[in-house]
C-alpha positions, 0 to 999 in steps of 0.5 A: 921468923927472924928478929927483924920480922918479929920487930915489924910484927910487934910494931904492926900489932901495937899500932893496930890495937889499943892494948895487946896482951903478952899472951897474944903477942907471944902466940902471934909471933910463935916465940918463947916468953924470954924471946918476946921480953928480949925483943920488947926491951931491945925495941925500947932501948935501941929503937927508942920505941915508946912501948909501955905496959898497961896494967889495967889492960894487962898488955902493951901499947905505944905510949907518948914518944920518948925523948931522944931520937924518934921511933 
């Protein structure tokens, strides 16, 4: 699976669930921890995706839209 496909799948998982654990994302995508971390950072920084970590749920979700270009 290439990077663009992973971005799409991350987007779909986060839209479909309130909170998605890192382990579930990693398992679903079949990538290493480092690759998933890079993908999440890339989506936040380059696409301005409002991905945030939720400590209480021990996972990630889409938060409120950030300033600047919209995701």
